[in-house]
Structures are given as structure tokens and as C-alpha cells.
N, C-alpha and C positions, 0 to 999 in steps of 0.2 A: 604551577602552570596547569594543574589538573582542572578539567572542566572548561578550559579556554579553547580547545580544539573544535573544529567543525564550524557550522554556521547555523543561523536561525532558519527554520522553515518559514519562509515569508511569501508563499504563493498568494497572489491576489484572489485567485479562485481555483478550485478544483472541480472539474466537470466529469461526472460519471455518466456514460451513455451506453445503454444496452440496445443491441440490434433487435429487430423483431423476432429473430430466431435464436436469441441468446440461449446458450446452455440447453439445446434441444427443446426450446419453448418452456423452460423451467426457470424459476428464480435462481440467481447466482449470488453468493456471498463475496464481498470484496473488502479487503482490509488495506489501509494505508498505514505502513509501519515506519516509525521514526526511531532510528538507532543512535544511541548516545556514546557508544564506545567501540573501539576496534575489535575487541574480543567478540562482542555480539555481532558485529558486522561480519566477521569471519564465519560465525555460526550460521547466520541467516543467508549468506551469499550462496550457500550450497543447499539450502533447504527447499524441497518442493512444497508447493502450496498445501498438498494433502497433509504433510507433516506439520506445517505451520498451524493449520486450523485445528488439528488434533492436539497439538501441544502448547498452543499460545498461552493458555491459562497457567500452566506449569512454568513456562518461561517467564511470564510476567511476575508470578509470585516468587520465583527464585532470584530473578534479576530485576527488581522493580526500578532501579535507576538506569538500567541499560537500554530500555525500550519503552515506547508507548505506541498505541495504535488506535485507529478509529475504524469502525465496522459499519457496513451497509449491506442490504440485500436488495438487489434490483430485479424487477420482473421484465419480461420481454417488452421492448419499446420504451422503457422508462429512461428519463434523463433527470439527473440530479445535480444541482449546482451547490457546492459546499463552500461556505465562506471561509476566509482566511483564519478567523479566530478558532476554528476547529483544530488547528495545528499549533497554536501558541504554546510556548514552553521553552525548555532549555535548548541549547545548541545541539545539533545533530551532526554525526559524521556520515550518515547515509540514510536513504529512505528506499523502501520497497513497496510495490503493490503486489498483493497476492489475490488471486481469484480462484474460488473453490469449484473448479470444473471437475467432473468425475473422470474425464478422459485421462489417460496417462500423459505425463509431461510435467515440467517444472511449474508452469503457470505463475511465474514470478518475474517481475521486471524491476530492475534497479532504476531509480529516478536520479538523473544526473544534475538537474538544476533545482535550486531552492527558491527561485523567484519567478515572477511572471505568472502565466496561467498553465495549468496542467489539464490535459484532456485524456481520460481513460476510456478507450473505446472497447467495449465488450462485444465480441462476436460469437458465432455459434459455438465454437469450442476452443477459442483462443482470444487473447486481448492484446492491445498495444497501448503505449503511453506516449503522448506527444506534448512538447512544451512550446508555448507561444509567448510572445511579449505581452 
């Protein structure tokens, strides 16, 4: 039964939108991370974005089958529509968005739905994720 848990990430579209004053008027890095097993889920569920961005290369090389991610960097006022094929691949048990803000805080949101449209709204020093049909 291994490999049958979870579901496909089948968002029709993911929109990344940065406010005009995002990250104190500086570019901000954003990663959407797809998690394939419960052990990695437990590890990432507690990880602040600063540690994710510092250690993602090590995590990926140590656990190549446990996660995959896509990265972008947005400048103030930018809007980016990412097509569904960016997330094609094996089933996932969880997904997270990490934003690399310098301010203290987790800057991590767990995505609950794997279908429809996702909108990641990046504001001055925080962000939110909404899902729509």
C-alpha cells in the first residue's frame, strides 16, 4: 500500500501576488513545497521559513523521494500565474508555502486543498493563502 496515500496536487492555477510594499519594498522568495510522506510532513510542519530556505538543498538531497518544491522570487507589485503542470508528479500528503521574509516568524502556511485555484497574497511582512473553486 506504500505510495498510495495522499492525493495528487491538481490545482488548476496558483497565483502569486505581491503587494506594492512587499518585504519592505524588496523582492521576496516563495517556495511551494509538496510533501510525499508523513515523516517529512512532521519535520516541515514545525519548520520556520528561514530554516527551510537555509536547509532545503540538504533536505532534498537527503530525502529526494519525500519532497519536491518550486521556487519563485517576486518583486513589489508583481503578479504571477503558475500553471497546473508545475506541480505534476506523485501523490502528496501535504503542501506548504514558505516565504522568505527577514522578520521573525514562521512565514509558513499549510495548504489544505489540492484542487481549484490557490492565491498566495504576499504583503509587507506576512502572507496568506486562499483557495477558490
